[in-house]
N, C-alpha and C positions, 0 to 999 in steps of 0.2 A: 761276374757282376757286370751289369750293363752300365755304360757311362752316358751322361747327357751330352747332347750337341749344344751349339750356341743358343738354339731355340728352346732348350729345356726338355726336349722330347728325347726319350731313351732310344738308343740305337740297337738294332739287332746285330747278330754276328756278321752278317753280310755287309752291313753298313760300316761296322768297325774295320772289317778287312778293306773295304773301299778307302776309308780314311787312312789306314796304315799304308796302303800303296800310293794313294794320292799325295801323301805328305813325304814320300820317299823314305819310308820306314821311320817316320817321325822327324826326319831332318828338317822338314818344312815347319815344324813347331818350334824350332830355335827362334828366340824372339828378335834376333837381328840377322839381316842378310839371308833369309831363308832360301832365296833363289841361288845364292852362291853355294850354300851347303847342299842343296838339291843337285846342283851341277857337279859337285864333288862326288856325290853318290853316283852320278852318271858316269864318272871315270871308271868306277868298278864295273859297270855294265859294258863299257868300251873294252876293258880288259877281257871280260868274259866273251864278248862277241869276237875278239881277235883270234880265238881258238877255233872258230868255225870256218868252213870253206865259203866261198863267195855266194853260192845259191842259198845255203843255210842262213848266212848273215842277212841277205836281203829278205828272206822269209821272216826271220826273227825281227828285223827292223819293222816290217809292215805289221806284224803281230803286235809289237810294242806300241807303235803309233795308234793302231786301232784300239787297243786296250786302254791306252792313255786317254784317248778321246772319251771312251765310255766311262772310265773311272772319274775323269775330270768333270764330266757332265753330272754324274751322280753326286760327287763331292760338293760341287757348286750348289746343287739343289739342297743337300743336307745342311750346308753352312748358310744358305739363304743370302749369299753374297755373289756379286759378279766378279769372276776371276780373283778369288782370294789369294793372298800371297803365300799362304801355307801349302797350297797345291803346287808341288814341285815335280810331279811326274812328267810334266812338259819339259822341264829343264833336263831331266834324265834322257828323254827322247832326243832333245836337241843336241846334247853332248854326243850321243851315239852317231848322229848324222855328221857332226863335225869331224869325227875320226873315221868315218866310213871309208873303207878302201885304202886306208893309210896304215903304215906299220905302227903298231902300238909300242911307243918308247916313252921314256920319261919326258923327252923334249917335245914330242908331238902332243902328249897329254897336257903338258904345261902350257904350251903355246895355243893349242886348241881350246883349252879352258879359258885362257885370257881373251882370246878372240871372241869366243862365244859369249862370255859374260859382258864384254864391251858392247857387242851387237844387241844382246838381250836388254841391256840397260838403256842404251841410247835409242834403240829401235829406228835406225835410218830407213829411208824409202827402200823397198816396199814393205818392210816388216810391220811398221805401225799401221799401214793401210790394211794389211791382212788382219791384224788384231782388231781393228775398228769394224771391218766389214763382216767378219765371221763372229758368230755368237756361241755360247755354251761351250761344251767340251771341244768342239772343233776350233773355235776361236782361241781357247786357252792353249791348245797344243800346236796348231799350225803356224803361229807366229814364231814359236821356238824351233819348229822343224825348218822353217825358212831361214831363220838366223843360223841354224846349224848348216844348212846347205851353203849359204853365203860364206860362213866361217870355213867350211871345208874347202871352198874355192880359194879363199884368201890363204889358208894354210898350205894348200898345194902350190900356190904361186910362190909363197915364201920358201918352201922347201926346194922348189925349182931354182930360185934365184941364189939361195945360200948353199946349194950342194954342188 
């Protein structure tokens, strides 16, 4: 059975799949802190990515980012809202970037999660500028990718100092 979107138009199977993926397997539909729950789903992706060698991980990351942009663009169009909070595939991509090239441990996952959520919420320079200057799926995803990159550098510095 097809379900309605916010506009009351029925979605086809492709659009249902887009919304399933865009919302991080519906984690983004949780009525409070959807970005936090989406980031938690991202930790599962980080764990899965940790099993691959470096070239495969880079390929998968670029595939994830490109797919996230396309899915976010379509989901934004379906929902008829600019960067709706329920789209959390961007948080998933951002979390993967935070832990990229680092050993996957409970500590790196925990601190990477905290750093990423902090950056994603407060959006310091240049993250907010990227969010404002880019539109559509690219804008939705790339500010989180940049937050992930900055978070990765912060986490690396922290690991260096405390090891």
